[in-house]
C-alpha positions, 0 to 999 in steps of 0.5 A: 472721302478722306485725304490719304497720305497716298492721295497727297502723294498722288496730288503732290506729283501732279502739282510738281508737274504743274509747277514745271508746266505753269512756271515754264510758260513765260512771264505772266503778262506775255501775249496769249496765242492770238497776240490780240487778247485783251483779257486780265485772265490768261487760260491754260491754253494761252499759257500752253501756246505761248510756251511753244507747246513744249509740254506736248512736244514729240507727242501725237496729240488728241484733244477733248473740247467743244465750242468753248475751247477758244483763244482770247480772240474767239478762235478755236484751239483746234483751228489754231493748233492744227496748222502749227508745226510745233504740235502734232494734233492728230484727233479730236474727241467730242463730249455731249453736244459735240465738238462743234456744239450742234447737239441738244441736251442728251445728244452728241455729233457721233463719229466724223471728220471735221470739215474745217481741219480734216481731223477725225472726231471721235465721240466720247459721250456716254463712253467710259472705262475700257470702251473709252480707253479703246477709242483713245487707243484706236485714235493713235495718240499718245497724250489726251488734252482736255480743255472745256469751259465748265459751269461749276455744278456737279450735274453739269456733264463736262466734269465727268467727261473729264473724270471718264477720260482720265480713267480711260487714259489710265487704262490705255496708257496715255498721258493726260494734260488739263488746261484750266479755265475759270469757274464762271461762278467763282471758286469761293465756296462749295455748296449743297449736298454731297453725292452718295456714290450709290446714286452715281451717274453721268450727272454725278459720278463721285461724292463731291458737292452740288456746287463744287467751287473748283476749276477743272485742273483742281477737280483733276487733281482731286479725282486723280488722288482721291478717286483713281489712287489705286490707278492714277493717270499720268497727269499734267496740268496748266494753270491760268494766270490772273485769276482769283477765286472771287472772280465772276466770269465777267471780271476775267476779260475772256469772252463767253461762249455758251458751253451748251445750248441752254447755258447761254450766258454767265447769268445762267450759270449763276442760278444753274446749280440750284434751279436745274433741280427743277429737271427732276420735276414736272415744271419746266426749268425754262428750256425752250425760252431765251432765259433757261434755268432763270425762268421756271413754271407749269400750267396752272401756276400763278402769283402765289409761287412768286409771293411765297418765294419772295416772303422768304427774303432770300439773300441776294435774289428776287422772284417776279411773276412770270408767264412764258411759252417754251418752244421745246422741251416741257410745255412746248408751245403752251403758256405756263405761269411761274417765276423768273429769278432776278439776282441783284447781289451775286455775292450774297446769292446762294444758288443751292439754297435758292434752289431748295426754297423754290422746290419747297414753295412750289410744292406748297403753293401749287397742288399740281406739283410732282417729282418726275416719275424716275425720281431724277431729282435723287440723281441731281441732289445725289441722295433721297434726302432732299425729296423725302424731306420736302414730301414730309413737309420740311422747310428750307432751313431744315433741308439745307441743314441736313447736308452740312456734315457731308459738306464740311467733310468735302470742304476739308478734302477740297481745300488740299487741291485749290490752286488759286487764292 
């Protein structure tokens, strides 16, 4: 990926719109939409509402959102916007898990009318390109707004809902507005392998790193300039105020709503960009427990895995020998052995390196270790390198060193789209 002059121009146009939008939302300490929020960070929606929705004036509006689209006093933004005559909200678009969040992984809510507001809810899940553009056209909207809490990992699908909706909005001739929310695991660093486009799927469309260290508005700018340069969408963004790149979610003062059923807490997000790799193995990634992605295991795993992982002395984390019985997903109703991650220094913790170390030690300490037969691990890591190197006996340092050149190139591109310091 190279940062072209055309890419800079496209980004510049969006940043110009940002300046007009963010600067026009009033003083940094103005009250959020609800008037009762006490958080230090004000989201893009809070700033949009404080400005009387001027960015949306005269437009028929549809919004891509889910249960995380809330105000600082935990009212859903659709419920706030719908009765407000300053904005003409006519449609809602639901991602994976659905607008109201009732579906499990790999599911959605389909097309229905929202009982609370009467608004039509359209399903975006697994739709892209012209079929999704047709949904936007059929809805009658002029502007599509995006407001969903991300988890900071390439394979968390909401950023690819963002990508697909941007592309579809361009095809349908619709304006696109992205409202920002924090990256819950900070925006300090990009980590992990960069996706090879040959492995593009809904868990990674394009060449960004496994932990991207960006917010959704920053990603939107990057997507528009780097990947949609031939046909960019008419993009506007609304920044947050008060957020710093070093902020973890619990430092923002904002309420946490699980972005998906297996992302219950910010602690889950902290480890997710590494331990989600276990979806590509025959071990449980902790779905069906109260600590998904923190608990990992399988039948036949014993104390040797935790001992091997602790022997690596990885920064910021320790591993407890653990036994659990998932209520659904892999090993449903069976007692399995494994590890629980305990992050004791989140500043030092590297989730992607830790995920690789756990794969290496699981394979070496348990004879039953296997990759999923469809090589899903290659989709998650974005290449075959991680799987083939581990199979060949590579250690953690060797696997991590193999992606450093690609990561350095992505970090250079990423830097041009960072909006917060």
